[in-house]
C-alpha positions in Angstrom: 91.6 112.8 120.4 93.7 110.6 117.4 97.2 111.6 119.4 100.7 110.4 117.5 100.6 107.2 119.6 97.8 105.8 117.2 99.2 107.3 114.1 101.5 106.0 112.4 99.5 102.6 111.0 96.2 105.0 112.2 97.6 107.8 108.5 96.9 104.3 106.7 93.7 102.7 108.4 91.8 106.4 108.2 92.8 107.3 104.7 90.9 104.5 103.9 87.1 105.9 105.7 79.2 114.3 107.4 77.3 110.9 106.9 74.4 109.3 105.1 71.5 108.6 105.8 71.7 105.7 105.4 74.7 103.1 107.0 72.7 99.8 106.4 73.9 100.3 102.7 77.2 99.6 103.5 77.4 96.1 105.6 77.6 93.2 103.5 80.1 94.1 101.0 81.6 91.3 99.1 85.3 90.6 99.1 86.5 91.1 95.2 89.8 92.8 95.7 92.4 91.5 97.9 93.6 87.3 98.9 94.5 85.6 101.5 98.6 85.7 101.5 98.6 89.2 100.4 101.6 91.0 102.0 102.1 95.2 101.0 104.9 96.6 102.4 104.6 100.9 102.5 107.5 103.5 103.1 106.8 106.6 105.8 108.2 109.9 104.9 108.7 113.0 107.0 109.6 116.7 106.4 110.3 120.2 108.1 112.3 122.5 105.4 110.4 120.9 101.9 113.0 116.9 101.9 111.7 114.1 102.6 113.7 111.4 104.6 111.9 107.5 104.8 111.6 108.0 109.1 109.8 104.3 108.8 107.6 101.6 107.4 104.5 99.6 107.7 103.5 96.0 106.6 100.0 94.7 106.1 100.2 90.8 105.3 96.5 88.5 105.5 96.1 84.6 106.3 92.7 82.8 105.6 92.4 81.4 109.6 89.6 79.9 111.5 88.0 81.8 114.4 84.5 80.5 116.4 84.4 78.5 113.7 84.2 80.2 110.7 86.3 81.8 108.0 88.5 84.9 109.4 90.7 86.9 107.0 93.9 87.3 110.1 95.1 91.0 109.0 97.6 92.1 110.3 99.4 95.6 110.5 102.8 96.1 111.7 104.1 99.3 112.0 108.0 100.3 112.9 110.6 103.3 112.6 114.0 103.2 111.3 117.2 103.3 113.7 117.9 107.0 113.2 114.6 108.4 113.8 114.3 105.2 117.2 116.5 108.1 118.8 114.0 111.2 118.7 110.7 109.1 119.1 110.5 105.1 118.8 107.8 102.8 117.7 107.3 99.6 117.3 102.8 98.6 116.7 101.4 95.5 115.7 97.3 95.9 115.0 95.3 93.1 114.0 91.5 92.1 112.7 90.1 89.1 112.6 87.8 90.1 109.6 84.9 87.5 108.4 85.1 86.6 104.5 82.0 86.4 103.6 80.3 90.3 105.2 84.0 91.8 105.7 82.9 92.5 109.8 85.4 92.6 112.3 84.9 90.3 115.0 88.3 90.9 117.4 90.6 93.0 116.8 93.7 94.3 118.9 96.1 97.6 119.1 99.2 97.2 120.7 101.7 100.1 120.3 104.2 101.0 122.1 105.9 104.0 120.7 107.5 107.4 122.7 107.5 104.9 125.7 103.5 105.2 125.4 102.6 101.8 125.1 98.9 100.3 125.4 97.0 97.8 124.9 93.7 96.7 123.6 92.3 93.7 123.2 88.6 93.8 121.5 85.7 91.0 120.6 83.2 92.4 118.6 79.3 90.7 119.1 78.1 92.4 115.4 74.1 91.0 116.3 74.4 92.5 120.0 76.1 95.5 118.7 78.0 95.6 121.5 81.8 95.9 121.5 83.6 94.3 124.0 87.3 95.9 125.0 89.8 94.8 127.6 88.2 98.3 129.4 84.3 97.1 129.4 81.4 96.8 127.1 80.8 99.3 124.3 77.5 99.8 122.5 78.3 100.5 118.5 76.5 100.1 115.8 75.4 98.2 112.4 78.1 97.3 110.8 81.0 98.6 112.4 85.2 98.8 110.9 88.0 98.7 112.8 90.6 100.5 111.7 92.4 97.8 110.8 89.3 96.3 109.3 87.8 99.4 107.6 91.2 99.4 105.0 90.1 96.4 104.0 86.7 97.0 103.6 86.9 100.4 101.4 89.3 98.7 98.7 85.7 96.7 98.2 84.3 100.2 97.4 82.8 100.0 93.0 84.1 103.9 93.2 81.9 104.4 89.8 79.1 104.1 92.0 80.3 107.5 93.2 80.6 111.4 91.4 82.8 113.5 91.8 82.2 115.1 96.1 80.3 111.9 97.2 80.9 111.2 101.0 81.0 107.4 101.5 80.4 107.2 105.0 81.9 104.5 107.9 81.8 103.9 111.9 84.6 102.7 113.6 86.0 101.9 116.9 88.7 102.9 118.0 90.2 103.4 121.6 86.2 102.2 122.5 84.8 105.0 121.0 82.5 104.9 117.7 83.9 107.9 115.1 81.5 108.3 112.5 83.8 108.6 109.5 83.5 109.3 105.5 85.9 109.3 102.5 85.2 112.1 100.1 85.7 110.7 96.2 87.4 112.7 93.7 87.9 110.9 90.9 90.8 109.3 89.1 94.0 110.9 88.2 98.1 110.0 87.6 100.2 109.7 90.5 103.6 109.9 90.4 105.0 107.8 93.9 109.1 106.7 94.4 107.8 103.3 93.3 106.1 104.6 90.6 103.8 106.1 88.0 99.7 104.6 88.3 96.2 105.6 87.1 94.8 106.2 90.6 92.0 106.4 92.0 91.5 110.0 94.3 89.8 110.9 98.1 90.1 112.9 100.9 89.4 111.6 104.7 87.5 112.3 106.9 90.0 112.9 110.0 89.5 113.3 113.7 91.5 116.6 115.2 94.3 115.9 116.9 97.9 116.6 118.3 99.5 115.4 115.4 96.6 116.0 112.9 94.8 118.8 112.1 90.4 118.2 111.9 89.2 118.0 108.3 89.4 116.7 105.0 93.3 117.9 104.5 94.1 114.1 104.4 94.2 112.8 100.6 95.2 109.9 99.3 95.3 107.4 96.0 94.6 104.0 95.5 95.4 101.6 92.6 93.1 102.2 89.9 92.3 98.6 89.0 90.5 95.6 90.5 92.5 95.9 93.8 92.6 99.4 94.9 95.7 99.4 95.7 96.5 102.1 98.7 99.4 103.9 96.4 100.0 107.0 98.7 99.6 109.1 101.7 100.0 112.9 101.9 99.4 114.9 104.8 100.3 118.4 106.3 100.9 117.6 109.9 101.9 119.1 113.3 105.3 120.1 112.4 106.3 119.6 108.8 104.7 116.6 106.4 104.2 113.4 105.6 104.2 111.1 102.6 103.2 107.5 103.3 104.2 105.5 99.8 103.8 102.2 98.7 107.0 100.3 98.5 106.7 96.3 97.6 103.9 93.7 97.0 103.4 89.8 96.9 100.6 87.8 95.9 97.8 90.4 94.9 94.6 89.0 93.8 95.0 90.2 90.7 97.0 92.8 88.4 98.4 95.6 89.1 97.4 96.4 85.8 96.9 100.2 86.9 101.1 100.4 87.2 102.2 102.9 84.1 105.8 102.6 84.7 108.6 102.0 87.4 110.8 103.9 89.1 
């Protein structure tokens, strides 16, 4: 079940995912989209009556480090609600992934959340060769090229959408809360999108979501990434059980390429 206790950052992570027969086609993708020391800020807006108000924000940072002697990207996603929303549902989330710089598969994933009084910590080490994930709660069998919720965001940014036609599905396997999810994104083509930051040329897709207490199952969420080599997440829109949300990119630093998809800043 994907519940609100996961949703603040998971809404961003799932935007980056029925499976195709051969997942091996998506193993070992090379990073051409991001670089170390990149930082991206996203703002979450919530609406029940058609007017969106700022509810919280999330930041994603990437640094170059070493893990067990291997070069990795240490990618961290942190989310929090603003003080006004803390009175209703306080969120303080931190997700971390240590991702191989060559193949973009994760070696380690840490989830540390405090949401509305619900607290959870899970530390996962992936043995990609053996096909196992060792979490705080035990050892689990996983398929090849398994992703976690953070590594999937960065992995998906490297997809070459020019290789797909509108309505094609692009599958991912993701490990979260000691379960394997077979998910996908459906490529919806290219269009211009206007966000709180500005107007962009964008790539549009719909992720498959698992039914939960906040998000409905299926393809009701829509996401846009920049139509340039960064493939930067620009906007997410989704209905939820009460109202709807938008998540907009509001700031960035140290992108690998110029944000050439930007048409106009607000």
